[in-house]
N, C-alpha and C positions, 0 to 999 in steps of 0.2 A: 504494500499499500503506499503510495506517495504522499508527500506533504507539500503544502503551497507555502513559498517564502516569497512575500512581496519585497520589492525595493522601490522607494521614492525618494528624490531630492526635493526638499521643500524649505520654504522660507520659514522664519520663527513664526510669522502669523497663519501659518497652514498653506500657503499658497503653493501649489506645485505645478500649475500651468505653465508651459512652455520654459521648461529651464535652461534655456539659454543665458539667462542672467546667471547662473552658477559659473559661468567661465571667467567672472571678473575675479573669482576667488582663486583660480588654478586647481590642479588635481593633485593632491597631495599622494605620493606613491602609497603610503598606508592605505590611504580608500581603495586604491587598486588591488592591494594585497587583500582587504577585506571583502571586496566585490569577487573577486575571484574565488575566496572563500565560499561565498553565497552561492556563486554559479556553479563552482566546483562538483558538488554532486546532483547538479540538476540534469535530468534526463528529458525534460521538456520545458517548452515556454508555454504560458499562457498570456494572452493579451486581448485587451479589447479591439475592436476593429479599428478605431481610429489611431490606436497607439501603434498597431501591426502596419497600418498604411503610411504612417509617419516613420516608423522604423525601416522598412522595406528600403526605400531608395538611399537611407543613410547608411545601412549596414551592408546591403547587397553587393555593393561593388568593393568592400573593404577587404584587406587581406591580413594575414596575421603580422606582416611586417608594417601595415599602418596602424593595427590596433590588435594587442593579444587577446581582445575578445571576439574578434571576428569569427573565428572558427565556430565559437559557441553560437554566437547569433545567426550564422548563416546553415549551420549543419545541425543543429538540435530541431527535432520536431516542434512546430509551431501549433496551438490550438487556438483559433481565434471565435470570440464571442461576439454577436453582433447579430441584429436583425436584417442587415442588408450584406450582401456578398463583398467581399473587399475588392477595392478597382485597382489592386496591383497582386502579382503572384510573387512569392518569395520562399525559396528554399521547400523543405518539406513542410507542409502545412495542412490542417484540417479544418473546415468551418464547423463550429459546435450548433450554430445558429442561434437565435435569441437567449439572454440569460435564462438558465434553467439550473437551479440548486442541485437537483438531481443529478444532471448531466456534469456537473462540477464533482459530484461525489462518486460517480461512475469513474471519471477521469482520474480521480484520486485513487481508486481501488485498482484501476486497470496500470498504474503506473510504479513501477519501481523506483526509488529516488525522489528528488526533489523537483517540484513543478514551479518554474521562476516566473514571477509576474513583475513586471514594471511599468509605471504611468498607469494607463487604462484606469483612469479613477472611477467611472462609472463602474466597472467592473470589480474594483476593488472595495469600494463602498458596499455592494451588494454581498460580496463574500465576506465582508466584516460583519455586516448584519446577519447574515446566515450562519456565522460560526465555522468559517472554511478555510480561514487563514490559519497556519500554523507557527508563522513567523513573519513579523513586520518590521523591516529594516528602514529606519527613517534617518536620512542624512541631512541633518537640519542645517542650514547656512546662516549666518549672523547677519540676516538682514530681514526687514519686515517690507514686505512688497506693497501691501496697502490695496491692493486689487488684483483681482484674478481667481481662477477657482481653486477652491482650498478641498483638501482631502476630505475634512468633513464639512458638510454644508450645514447652515442653520437649519434646525428642525429633526435632525436626527436623532434616534435615540442614543442614549449615552453608551458609548463602548469602555469597558474596563479591561485591562490588558495586565500582564505581569512584566516588570522590566528583566530582562534575561541579561542583558550586558550592556555597557557602554564604551565608547572610546572619544578621544578629543585628538583632533588633528592639528598640525602646527598653522593650516590656513583659516582656524576658527569654526570649522565644521564638526558637528558631533554628531556621533552615530549612536543612535537608541536602538536596541534590538528588542523586540517585544514579542510575548505569545500570548495564548489565552491565558485569561485569568484563573488564578488557581483557587 
């Protein structure tokens, strides 16, 4: 049985939309090691359709010389959640259709290893609500964006998690690793 590990870059105020603003802080090599550890045991990638469509052109032409994460993103089987067919094709992938918690549970049952998710805010919110996320890795940047989509929108049910570990990087980013509340 697989577990779902979610990774998000976010601002202090919870904004995760269009994380191009993260470039202003540089990429600490220790962050790469942490991300490598998160993806290292992953045997599948689960993405919302919009994130899949954004990742496909960004990753599909990268090689290991461009980015050590390229083989993982390009060669690992991707599962796409969305009510519409993605407008791009990218490596091995399967469309799961609209969000269905039972389909995600079946994917977890049928997968050995970690199922990695990044971005995909609508999908992540739904999986958190339905108790399907096993590890939530937040890389919190020392900036408040003031506007933009937040991981937790106003009006959602409270979400209680347990802190599993934390790290602070030289660029001011804090990695917070959470699991389900105990």
